[in-house]
C-alpha positions, 0 to 999 in steps of 0.5 A, a space after each residue: 575745989 576752985 573758988 568763985 567770986 561771988 555775984 554780990 561783989 560784982 553787983 557792988 563793983 558795978 554800982 561803985 563804978 556807976 557812982 564814979 562815972 556819975 560823979 565826973 567833973 565833965 559830962 561829954 555829949 556824943 559826936 555826929 561824925 556826919 557833921 563835924 564842928 569847927 573852932 572859932 576863936 572870937 575877940 573879947 570885945 565883941 558884942 553879943 550883937 555880933 553875927 557871922 555873915 556872908 559877903 564877897 571877898 574883895 579879891 575874887 568876889 566869891 563868898 567868904 565869912 566875916 564877923 561883923 559887930 555893930 560896936 567894934 566893926 568887922 573881922 575876917 577869919 584866918 584859918 590855922 592848920 595843923 600837920 597831919 602828922 600831929 594828931 590833935 583834938 579840942 576839948 570845949 567846956 560850955 559856958 557857965 551859964 549853961 551848967 545844968 543841976 541835977 534833978 536829984 541831988 541838986 549838985 551841977 554838972 559841966 558840959 563840954 564837947 571834944 572837936 576832932 578837927 584841930 584847925 581854928 578859925 581866928 577872927 582878925 580885924 578887917 578894914 570895911 574900905 577893901 569891900 568898898 573898894 571892890 564895889 566901887 571897882 565893878 561900878 566905875 572904871 580906871 583912869 585911862 582904862 575907858 573915855 568915860 568920866 567918873 560919876 559921883 554915886 551913892 554908897 548904895 548905888 556902889 554897893 548894888 554892883 556886888 554880888 548878891 549871891 550868898 551875901 549879907 551886905 544889905 541886911 548889915 547895912 541896915 545897922 547905922 554904926 556899921 553903914 556909918 562905918 563903911 561911909 567913913 572908910 569910903 570916904 578915905 579913898 574917894 571925892 565926896 560931895 553933899 547932896 542934901 542929906 546924902 554923901 555922894 562917893 567917887 574913887 580917888 586913885 591917889 588917895 587909895 594908893 596913900 591909904 594902902 602905902 599907910 598900911 603897908 608901912 605900919 605892917 613894915 614898921 612891926 615884926 613881919 613873920 619869920 617865914 616872910 622876912 626870910 623868904 621874901 625881905 633877906 633872900 632877894 636882898 642877899 648877895 653871892 659870897 665868893 671865896 677868895 685867895 690871896 696871892 703871894 708877891 715875889 720880889 725881883 732881885 737885881 744885881 750880882 751874886 754873893 760871889 760878885 759874879 755878873 750875869 747871875 740874878 734871880 728872875 721874878 715877877 713884879 711885886 703884886 697883891 692881887 685878889 681873886 675868886 678860887 678859880 681864877 687863882 688857881 689858873 694863875 698860880 699854874 701859868 705863873 709857876 710854868 713861866 718862872 725859874 727853878 730859884 723864883 719857884 722856891 721862893 715862892 714856896 718858901 713864903 706862906 700862903 694867905 689863907 682863904 677869905 670871903 670877899 666883900 660882897 655888897 650888903 643892903 643898907 637899912 634903908 634898902 632893907 626897909 623899902 624891901 619891907 614896904 614893897 612885900 607888905 604892899 604886895 601881900 596887901 594887894 594879893 589878899 584884898 584887891 582885885 587884880 586889875 586894880 593891883 596891876 594899876 597901882 603897882 603901876 603908879 609906883 614906878 611912876 614919875 609921881 610916885 609917892 615913895 621911890 623905890 629907885 635905890 632898891 631897885 638898883 641893888 636888886 639889879 646888882 645882886 642879880 648881876 653878881 649871881 649871874 656872874 658866880 653862877 657862870 664862875 661856878 658852872 666853868 669850874 664844874 666843867 673843868 672838874 668834870 673834864 679832868 675826871 673823864 680823862 682819867 676814867 678814859 686813861 683807866 679803860 685804856 689801860 685795862 684794855 691794853 692789858 686785856 690784849 696783851 693776855 689774849 695775844 700771850 694765850 694765842 702764842 701758847 701751844 695747844 699741848 701747854 693749855 692742855 697742861 694747865 687743865 691737868 690736876 695736880 693737887 696730889 702730885 709732887 713738884 719736880 724739885 722734890 726728887 732733886 733735894 739734898 738727903 
């Protein structure tokens, strides 16, 4: 009779399982798939009065999320994503102050939550001067864009020009320290006058350009991200590498031969030590071979050829590389935090005669690199065309030879008689050959 497990043992095991589950270190809350939470990484020095607010983005004016702390300033959120091929999640433990005590045995239990979305929103420092710049750009024209004169306006008059939809700017300006921070940063890019107890601001483009260049210098002095350094700094400054070949020199020997007979000499070319690209070297070698005599050719073949060497192309100096980093950093700042109209106007000022920084050496170097790239591309195109042409000629010759053989086979079959063709169709597998009857016995 087969033995069965008692129900008392099952009850005991289920009780132990429940006891083990209740004594777990973490208690996970159920997730609601309708609203997946996001993970925000906040700075350590942010106080409890910090708030996540919505403000107009200085680049395009649409609402964006920022962290504003009255004590430490403003922060923007940068989103970092994970490839879909690497599924990940976050296990977030609740703060110690939110640990709840168990009413039965008095033991505390920790709360935790699983976030299925692996993306992170990291709060990084943000300069309020860009928000102020967007406000002043909307309230006043740029120099040369219109004839009307710029006026000194208060900070409130400037900020009133920003879109108020989904914006908490007026609320955070009620904080005294935050308002003072905005006005201090506005004074860095504006001409200011005092009107009683209130400061009046007017945008100064020279000060604005100096502030942005200072930020670009600070960014370029540090280490740019490897992707930016490789794609925007090294790649544009890298000149094409040209493979060169050493052409051997052949010396000319005048005079008589070893027997002293006049009129016998070795004709040769002048002693030349020239370098050229691989394509040019091949063409020069083929032409010289056809023109030289047998003695000169044997002499050239006896000499050892110099192996291929890399061409000494132009290289960017440290000053050129530094200027490129500054330009990349400046373009990055303008493309992320400055409106397109102001960014275009600032780039035009950099190439003006009164520019605070001279990019002329960088422009000349880039123009030289572009010229070398065009020459290398033209040389490579000619080489590829000649190589392709040679391959096509070989294919044509092979096809002509195949067609010639087929024509000969057709002519041979046409000259055969009908009887010969019929005899070829006869099955001779079981028949002896005629030579079998004439063998010696």
